[in-house]
Steps between C-alpha positions, in 0.01 A plus 500: 500500500125528547326190332166684429459852391177663596313824405614635845860466383433698193307771689799541744740554210286766356378642835134456398216287633451129429141594366651734248744234382206250476298740298794582270577140418129445422526805253244708691402814325522680832878458511723727276705346213825628674418309827401190301832497303693553834316210660552274205868580485544424874291186469718376223826572671382316814362214301153530632253234424136580524294294754246355263300329763460828695418682175234254409337510845497879457359522147297191518674364183778233456558570129490119451256304286445124522483283198354144507590286204396132446838366409845653466593215271287641218681767286161650448478621859873609528434711185186663666693571814778669295236748366361551856846570651579740228201726575528441888865607511436806276250609761705428796338176607655173603345163389453197720440167311300197642466186302181305567626184332141469344368428852197691648626470857836630406334786325298588791807501721674728256218751528510485870891543508454807270223650723721434810790687325266792429570519131337790323339273248488149353515358141386133459456239236266233638633127553334230296361330807330797650134458530446713825565865451446621864866610538473735197157626623661565831769734347229693336301531810801634684527771233847377397550563133510195291523414130477172323708398189464216263294260711220698641149484655244745360248447769723670773480845351880521500682687233702278248737479206460225259569391140190456276495130560182437287663677192833328553341164510290596194808601302701187595214255400428687185868488410486115513181509287671717239791257495251230385441309819142371549481312833647751761517394854530724803680424814351730766518557871262527794203716381474692820811689402366763254787510254474137427126526469540789258759312295252203458231743397727656242601157367131410457416841342774447243364152405155634460620809296670252253216255478672233693285290740586491871589150635513451871733200453759757388507687831723386788481676832841471672697673774706718268832328495750297300343183630154631407617545144628142485185365659274686246692353211462147644128568540448645144682214319296241685214594276445370141489851361783689678563874442732641238584808696504615867461843660641470846389745776868604575854412378601239764192308420587528123854379590357185665284437182809530277692259721224241492443548123874434446491194711215374273707579199229742373653768284458863584363702320441267206268264693405709792529872545562663842456850640532620862445824694720725702821510289724329755869550443567127407247500215737640240781266604333162478459284189257572332482855628173570669234725361329705775320811604713779668327660800711826507635397854706793568233747399257305713731549797542876441123561453422292818750710695368824360148409594601401853701818551199706388287320749755555781509872412124508514458621135155408339422302798139434398560398152809291563290236683354413157819545295615215278779558263498253204823457307512375127636143446770458246514171306832359428504223238796257485584155367257302719181619326609615147408234253434735211790701362400849350 
């Protein structure tokens, strides 16, 4: 039995040329429906498998997109990827995932791996250690379609899909104020990452809008992690006038803050209220359950994939270079921040 069936084998069965078979399998309008059906029937009976490498060399397309995420351990990114894959699969694309592990060098290697694999386009969320964006500029300069999601860099002229981080932070902080908290601290991240800078600005704007003064002693710049949350609480409670509420830049940082507050026997939310950002899966299952801001992750993935596929197809090429899709944040208030009962 022949191990690999080729278009030549199909052509012999039908007494037609291999070129006709090739065009029929590619759904060429030059081939009649009758011939196409006959070719497809024989191809199925012979268990013919299309040579995707040869097809990609011929068409210049691989029907593969690369996705770079900072960490596979964070549910947020897994949920975004779910949205990406749903749109990619619907449009006949396969998805390659590369995890940067929050490391700039790994991120650059991932970009190079995707370029070597000749992917049709790249989706990327920037690692928190990335300060040199040359590898992303290189993708753009090679005219390979690329779209950022969540963590972006507006200075590169690359289309992106984000949540309204400023608004989400404003709503989170204002919620704490409405619950009666007066000294609200913020655990932030490195300010060269735009989303964390915008969340800091949203926090500050909410204080100003509610006539609460800004206190730099209530800001902690961490590395965005459980340990950063613990370190922040230790820092805040070394002061004579500690906070009565904390808005954490994301949920893992909020989790660390909760763990440290519990170790200090500080009651949540009675003595200190907590709210995070991202709506990680664990939030509703811990005690107290964590208030947060949902980032519409699946929708973010879908919109990112749609934008990239439009770029690949060459649609609205000029305007897409400036496109930025901004999604609405959805506050979710749970036990950790609700002091007042309606």
